[in-house]
C-alpha positions as CSV (number, residue, x, y, z in Angstrom):
1,X,5.8,-20.8,-32.1
2,X,6.8,-21.7,-28.5
3,X,4.5,-20.6,-25.7
4,X,6.1,-18.9,-22.7
5,X,2.9,-18.2,-20.8
6,X,-0.5,-19.9,-20.7
7,X,-3.4,-18.8,-18.5
8,X,-6.6,-20.8,-18.3
9,X,-9.8,-19.6,-16.6
10,X,-7.8,-17.6,-14.0
11,X,-9.8,-16.1,-11.1
12,X,-8.8,-14.0,-8.2
13,X,-11.1,-13.2,-5.3
14,X,-10.4,-10.9,-2.4
15,X,-12.3,-11.0,0.9
16,X,-12.5,-7.6,2.5
17,X,-14.4,-8.3,5.7
18,X,-17.8,-9.6,4.6
19,X,-17.3,-8.1,1.1
20,X,-16.2,-10.4,-1.7
21,X,-14.3,-8.7,-4.6
22,X,-13.8,-10.7,-7.8
23,X,-10.8,-9.0,-9.3
24,X,-10.4,-11.6,-12.1
25,X,-13.4,-13.6,-13.3
26,X,-12.1,-16.4,-15.5
27,X,-9.6,-15.0,-18.0
28,X,-7.7,-17.1,-20.5
29,X,-4.9,-16.2,-22.9
30,X,-1.5,-17.3,-24.2
31,X,1.7,-15.4,-25.0
32,X,4.4,-16.8,-27.4
33,X,8.1,-16.4,-27.2
34,X,9.2,-13.1,-28.7
35,X,5.8,-11.3,-28.4
36,X,5.3,-7.7,-27.3
37,X,2.0,-7.5,-25.5
38,X,0.3,-4.6,-23.7
39,X,-2.2,-5.1,-21.0
40,X,-4.6,-2.2,-20.8
41,X,-7.6,-1.3,-18.6
42,X,-9.0,1.4,-16.4
43,X,-8.6,1.5,-12.7
44,X,-10.4,-1.5,-11.2
45,X,-10.2,-3.5,-14.4
46,X,-8.0,-6.2,-12.8
47,X,-4.7,-5.3,-14.6
48,X,-2.7,-4.8,-11.4
49,X,-4.0,-8.0,-10.0
50,X,-3.1,-9.8,-13.2
51,X,0.3,-8.3,-13.2
52,X,1.0,-9.5,-9.7
53,X,0.0,-13.0,-10.6
54,X,1.9,-13.3,-13.9
55,X,4.9,-11.7,-12.1
56,X,4.7,-14.6,-9.5
57,X,4.1,-12.0,-6.7
58,X,0.7,-13.5,-5.8
59,X,-1.3,-16.6,-6.4
60,X,-4.6,-17.0,-8.4
61,X,-7.6,-18.2,-6.6
62,X,-8.6,-20.5,-9.4
63,X,-7.6,-21.6,-12.9
64,X,-4.2,-22.5,-14.2
65,X,-1.0,-20.6,-14.9
66,X,1.9,-22.1,-16.8
67,X,5.1,-20.1,-17.2
68,X,7.9,-21.6,-19.2
69,X,6.1,-25.0,-19.0
70,X,6.0,-24.8,-15.1
71,X,2.7,-25.0,-13.3
72,X,3.1,-21.9,-11.1
73,X,0.2,-22.9,-8.8
74,X,2.2,-25.9,-7.6
75,X,5.2,-23.9,-6.3
76,X,5.6,-23.0,-2.6
77,X,6.7,-19.5,-1.6
78,X,10.4,-20.2,-1.7
79,X,10.2,-22.0,-5.0
80,X,8.1,-19.2,-6.4
81,X,10.8,-16.6,-5.4
82,X,13.6,-18.5,-7.1
83,X,11.5,-19.1,-10.2
84,X,10.5,-15.5,-10.3
85,X,14.1,-14.3,-10.1
86,X,15.2,-16.7,-12.9
87,X,12.3,-16.3,-15.3
88,X,11.0,-12.7,-15.0
89,X,12.7,-9.3,-15.3
90,X,10.8,-6.5,-13.7
91,X,10.7,-2.8,-14.7
92,X,8.5,-0.8,-12.2
93,X,7.0,2.7,-12.4
94,X,8.8,3.5,-9.1
95,X,12.1,2.1,-10.2
96,X,12.5,0.1,-6.9
97,X,16.3,0.7,-6.7
98,X,18.2,0.5,-3.4
99,X,19.1,4.1,-2.7
100,X,22.4,3.5,-0.9
101,X,23.7,1.0,-3.4
102,X,25.6,1.9,-6.5
103,X,24.0,1.3,-9.9
104,X,26.4,-1.7,-10.3
105,X,25.2,-3.2,-7.1
106,X,21.5,-2.7,-8.0
107,X,22.0,-4.5,-11.3
108,X,24.0,-7.3,-9.6
109,X,21.2,-8.1,-7.1
110,X,19.2,-10.7,-9.2
111,X,22.5,-12.5,-9.8
112,X,23.3,-12.5,-6.1
113,X,20.0,-14.4,-5.5
114,X,20.8,-16.7,-8.4
115,X,24.1,-17.6,-6.8
116,X,26.3,-16.3,-9.6
117,X,30.0,-15.7,-8.4
118,X,31.0,-12.1,-7.7
119,X,33.5,-11.8,-10.5
120,X,31.0,-12.9,-13.1
121,X,28.3,-10.8,-11.5
122,X,30.4,-7.6,-11.9
123,X,31.3,-8.4,-15.5
124,X,27.6,-9.0,-16.5
125,X,26.3,-6.0,-14.6
126,X,28.8,-3.6,-16.2
127,X,27.8,-5.0,-19.6
128,X,24.1,-4.6,-18.9
129,X,24.7,-1.0,-17.8
130,X,26.7,-0.3,-21.0
131,X,23.9,-1.8,-23.1
132,X,21.5,0.9,-21.7
133,X,23.9,3.7,-22.2
134,X,25.1,4.0,-18.6
135,X,28.7,2.7,-18.8
136,X,29.9,6.0,-17.3
137,X,27.4,5.8,-14.3
138,X,28.4,2.4,-12.9
139,X,29.5,3.7,-9.5
140,X,26.9,6.4,-9.2
141,X,23.9,5.9,-6.8
142,X,20.2,6.4,-7.6
143,X,20.1,9.9,-6.0
144,X,22.9,11.0,-8.3
145,X,21.2,10.3,-11.6
146,X,18.0,11.4,-13.3
147,X,14.6,9.6,-13.4
148,X,15.3,8.4,-16.9
149,X,18.7,7.0,-15.9
150,X,17.1,5.3,-12.9
151,X,14.7,3.5,-15.3
152,X,17.6,2.5,-17.5
153,X,19.3,1.0,-14.4
154,X,16.0,-0.9,-13.7
155,X,16.0,-2.2,-17.3
156,X,19.6,-3.3,-17.0
157,X,18.7,-5.2,-13.8
158,X,15.7,-6.8,-15.5
159,X,17.8,-8.1,-18.3
160,X,20.8,-9.3,-16.5
161,X,19.6,-12.9,-15.7
162,X,18.3,-13.3,-19.3
163,X,14.7,-13.9,-18.2
164,X,11.9,-15.6,-20.2
165,X,9.7,-12.5,-19.9
166,X,10.3,-8.8,-19.2
167,X,7.4,-7.4,-17.3
168,X,7.1,-3.6,-17.4
169,X,4.5,-2.0,-15.1
170,X,3.8,1.6,-16.2
171,X,7.5,2.1,-17.0
172,X,7.0,5.7,-18.1
173,X,4.6,6.8,-15.4
174,X,7.1,8.8,-13.4
175,X,8.9,10.3,-16.4
176,X,8.4,13.4,-18.5
177,X,7.2,12.8,-22.1
178,X,10.6,13.0,-23.8
179,X,12.3,10.7,-21.3
180,X,9.4,8.3,-21.5
181,X,9.8,8.2,-25.2
182,X,13.5,7.3,-24.8
183,X,12.6,4.5,-22.4
184,X,10.0,3.1,-24.7
185,X,12.5,3.1,-27.6
186,X,14.8,1.0,-25.4
187,X,12.0,-1.4,-24.6
188,X,11.1,-1.5,-28.4
189,X,14.7,-2.3,-29.2
190,X,14.7,-5.1,-26.6
191,X,11.7,-6.7,-28.3
192,X,13.5,-6.4,-31.7
193,X,16.4,-8.3,-30.2
194,X,14.0,-11.2,-29.4
195,X,12.9,-10.5,-25.9
196,X,9.3,-11.3,-24.8
197,X,7.8,-8.2,-23.3
198,X,4.6,-7.7,-21.3
199,X,3.7,-4.0,-20.8
200,X,1.1,-3.0,-18.3
201,X,-0.3,0.5,-18.9
202,X,-3.4,2.7,-19.0
203,X,-2.0,5.0,-21.7
204,X,-3.1,4.2,-25.3
205,X,0.0,5.9,-26.8
206,X,2.3,3.7,-24.7
207,X,0.3,0.5,-25.5
208,X,0.7,1.2,-29.2
209,X,4.4,0.2,-29.0
210,X,3.2,-3.4,-28.5
211,X,2.2,-5.7,-31.4
212,X,-0.8,-6.9,-29.4
213,X,-3.1,-5.3,-26.9
214,X,-5.2,-7.2,-24.3
215,X,-8.0,-4.9,-22.9
216,X,-9.3,-5.8,-19.5
217,X,-12.7,-4.6,-18.1
218,X,-14.3,-5.6,-14.8
219,X,-12.0,-8.6,-14.4
220,X,-12.6,-10.0,-17.9
221,X,-10.9,-9.7,-21.3
222,X,-12.9,-7.2,-23.2
223,X,-10.7,-7.3,-26.4
224,X,-7.5,-9.1,-27.5
225,X,-6.3,-7.5,-30.7
226,X,-3.4,-6.8,-32.9
227,X,-2.2,-3.2,-32.4
228,X,-2.5,-0.8,-35.3
């Protein structure tokens, strides 16, 4: 099976004045193409730090990180931004949509950065919105739709560049339980269609949607197990 992510002895240290905080203390794991993996851990376990590094939003202090066979540590900031846009689709707890832009424009954004022509962008964005059940909300703005619909827009945006990995950070955190269930069923369907999913959560019932759960504790991997 093809590896899409390989992490070797990753460390991350923050210096807060004279205080040194070791957020990650030498963790190693691999993720294969088509896997659905949850990363769990209490506050302070290192999961947010790990998410930022695997999402190419921050650099590790030590160790190695390969994503789609690319040594991420060797990329400068501009290269990292381009690589991130091409290889990772993000779904955030806060949705991170542009409030004054239409849903169509929000979904188009990753393709703008990728240099895809306007006509093709529009066609792909409409298709992505249709795929998440929002074909009739293309020209609405985020303040005109519900929280669950906002997260569907975010999922459409995450998918539109066909990334190597979809990284979902607490995707149901701002939703009621029924809407959260709807969103998790969409994410489950994306996995069944062959997408590689990494889900960061502190909720055990959400983590159980994944086939594998990595538990972090004090900056280390406490358990890496097949979900039941």
